[in-house]
N, C-alpha and C positions, 0 to 999 in steps of 0.2 A: 504494500500500500504506500502511496505517495503522501507525504505530509503536506498540509496546506497551512501556512503560518500567518497569512495576512489576507485581507479582503481585496479582491481584484479591483473593486471600484474605488474605495477610499484609502486602502492601505492599512486599515486598523487591524490589530491582532486581538481585539476583544470580541469574542463570539459567545453566543448563548445557544445551548442545545435546543433544537426544535423537535427532532425525532431520531430514533434509531430504526433502521430497516435492513432486512436481509435482501441481498440481490437475488433476483430470480435465476440468473445464469450461473453466477459464481458461488452462490450460497454463503457469501461473506457478509459480515455485518458492517454497515456504513452509518456514519453520523451526518445528519443534516443540521446545519447550524445557521443562525441569523447573526449578521454583523450588528453589534450593539450601537455602532455609530451611524451607519447609513441605512440599515434595514435590509441589505441584500441577503438572500438566503442561498446557501450553496453546500456542496458535499465536502466534508473535511474529516478524515483523510479520504483519498479517492484512489482508484486504480492508476497504475503508471500509464504513461503515454502509449507504450507498446500494448499493454493489456487492454487499454481503452479502444485503440484502433482495431484490435482483434475481434471486438464485439460485433463489428459491422461486416460480417462474413455472409456467405450465401444463406446460412441458416436464419440469420436475422431478417433478411428480406423475404423469407419464406415462412415467417411466423413462429420461428423456434429460437428467438433470441432473448435478450434481457427484457424486452417488452413484447409479450406474446399477444397483445391486443390488436396488432395490425399485421396482416399477411400481404405485403405489397404485391408480390407476384400473383397471388390469387386474385387480388382486387383488379390488377391490370388486365387480367383475362376477362373480367366482366366490365366492359367499358362504361356502363351506367353507374357503377357503384360510387366512383369519385367524381362524377360529372358535376354535381353541385358545388363541391369544393373548388374545382378548377374554374367553373363558371363564375364563382364568387370572386376569385382572384383576378380573373380577366376583367370582370366588371369594376373592381377596385382600380386596376391599372387605367382603364378607360376613363374613370371618374377623375383620377388624380393627374393623369398625363394623357389627354385626348390625342387621338390619331394613332395610326399603325406604323408610321415611319419612325420607329423608336428602336434603340438597341436595348434589349432586355436580357438580364442575367438571372438565372435561377440558381441560387446558392444552395447546395445540398439537394440536387435535382433528383436524387434517387434513381428509380427506374425510368423516369422521364415522362410521366403522364401529364404534367403541366406543360412541359416543352411541346408535347403533341397538341395540347389544347391551344397554346399560343400560336403555333404554326397554322392550325386550322382556323383560328380567328383572324388570320391575315397579317400577323406580325412577321416581318421579313428578316429581322436580324436578331435571332434567338440563340442565346448561349446558355450552357449549363456547366456547373462544377460539382463533382461528386467524389468524395475520397474513398469510396468503396469501388474497387476495380470491377467486382461482380456487377453491381448496380449500374455503373457507368457503361459497362459493356452492353447491357440491355438498352440503355438510353441512346447509345450511338446508332441504333437501328432507325431512329426517327429522322425522316428526311427533312432537311431544312434547318436542323439544329446543330450547333457546334458544341461538342461535349468534351470536357477535360477531366482527367482523373487527378485527384490530389486535394490538398487543403487550400482554401482560397488564399491563405497567407503565402503559399509557395508557388501556385500556378501563375505562369506569366500571362497577364491580361493587360489590355490597353488602358492606361491610366486616364482618368477624367473623361471617359467616353460612354458610360452607361446611363441611359435616361431613367431606367428602373432596375433596381436589384430587389429580388424577392427571396424570402427565406421562410418556407412553410415548415413549422415545427422543427427548426434547426438550431436556433440560438441557445436553447437550453442544453444542447450537446457540446457547446464550445468549451475548450479548456482555458482559453484566454479571451473573454469577451472584449476587454478593453482594446487589445491589439487588433482584434478582428474588426471592431467598429472603426478603428482608425484606417484599416485597409479598405473597408467599404467606402469611407469618406474619400479616399484617394482614387477610387474607381468610378465614383459618380461624376457625371457631367454637371456643370453649373445648373442648378434647378432640378437636378435628378432626385428621385425619391426612393427611399428604402422602405419596402413593404414587407411585413412578416406576420406570422402568427406564432404565439407561444402561450403557455399557461399564465394566467394572471394570479399570482400568489395572494393578491388581496381581493380577488373576485369573491362574490358571495358563495359560489360553489366550493372554492378552496377554503374559505373561512368556516363554512358549516362542517365540512368533513375533516378539517384539521390534519392530523397525522394519517388519516385514512384517505386523503385526497389521492385518486388513482394516478395522478401525474407524477407522484414521487417514485421515480425509478433511478435510484442513486448510482447504479453502475454507469449509465449513459447520460441521464439527465443530471447535469452537474450544477446548473444554476436555475433558480426560480425567481423570476423577475416580477416587479410590480410597476405601476405607472411612475412612481417617484424615482426608483432606481434607474429605469430606462431613460427617463428625462435627464438625469444626472450623467449617465453614460454618453448620451448623444451630445449634450452640451460640452462635455469634457473633450470630445474629439472634434468639435467645431461644426456639428450638424445642428440644424434647428429642429427642436422637438415640437411637433404639432399635435396638440391634444384634440380628441374627437369633439370636445365641447366647443372648440373654436370654429367649427364648420357652421355655415348657415343652415337653416332648417331644411332646405331642399337637399343639400349635400349630406346632411345627417341621415335623412330618410333613405337616400340611395346607398349610403355606406352601410346602414343597418340591414337593408335588403340583401346586400352582398354577404354580410356576416351571417344572416339567416341561412342563406344557401350553403355557406361553408360549414356552419355548425350542424345543420341538419344532415348534411352529407357525412360528416365525421361520425355522428351518432350511428348512422346506417352502416358505415363500413367497419367501425369498431364492433358494433353488434354482430356483424357478419362473421368476424374472425376471432373475437375475444372469447376465451374459454369461460365456463362457469357462470356465476350469477352476474358478473359484470356484463358479459355478452348478452344475457337475457334482458337485463334492465335497459341497455343501450338499444337493443332491437325493439323493445316495446315502445320506448320514447321516439326512436327514429321512424317507427311506423306511423306515427301521428302526423297527418298532413296539414293540420290546422295552422294557419298563419299566426294565430294568437299563441299557440303552443311553441312554434318555432321562435317567435320574438321573445317569449318568456325564457326559453332556454338560452338564447343569445345573451340576455341581460343577466341571467344567473351566472353563466360562465364568465362574462365580462372581458373577453379578449379585445373588444372594440374600444375599451377604455385605455388600452396601452397606446402611447403616442407613436405617430409616424415620425420619420426623420427625413428632412429635406436638406440638400446641399446648398 
């Protein structure tokens, strides 16, 4: 296990224990702590960099990894399962950066389902970065997308050229968020936007469940963010943090509609592949088609309250 002796955001060494959990894959015990100075929640100690990278093998993308709630290969075989998630991301991009003549980078593109959706939506300059060679190999089959294998910190990419960088359920996996956000800043064109989704550690869902929050996978989910910590991160690297509350009413409605699509889709596909009671609960909620139910779930999860970042 690798010792973590300071907070990645503020440098403090004052931590309070939040929870102890056993990893699903390694069966080792992990401590999840909260920085007493800035509120960032993270895993300390954690797996070594080599052990951490080894988690993202073929088994992980086939639903037999540290997070068994998602079987990416199975979902890709059913084109409709993740349609709502991808449609929501494409809608967000269109809302925040209109037009199709954009250079878009999907960070942590996995097996490439969003790359496919972007190409089908008419985006002509689509890039992907994925540090799993297995997943990147599958993504390379998508016509019209440029896919690179490796960490975004190391892959050679054109600086200052991306109009949009997207990261769907990626930043919680980062070993060094501060350095990665600096890298994102360097890759964005002037006015470029960083779009992402990740768990909101101060969302109602997380606060109600506490130590039982299903997002707590300490082998690979190394950081758990909230609106305040992400705002501090973005400002620290020179990005403008744009809160949802700053949108006008029409933009808020459109953004929430996109979030509804994404949240409902995630419920459906986690329900499809997650084992046990978690899968049954997610399937039941995901089967509800009511717009009111979808909006209620979006508000409870609270991902839309995490700020966007603009260069």
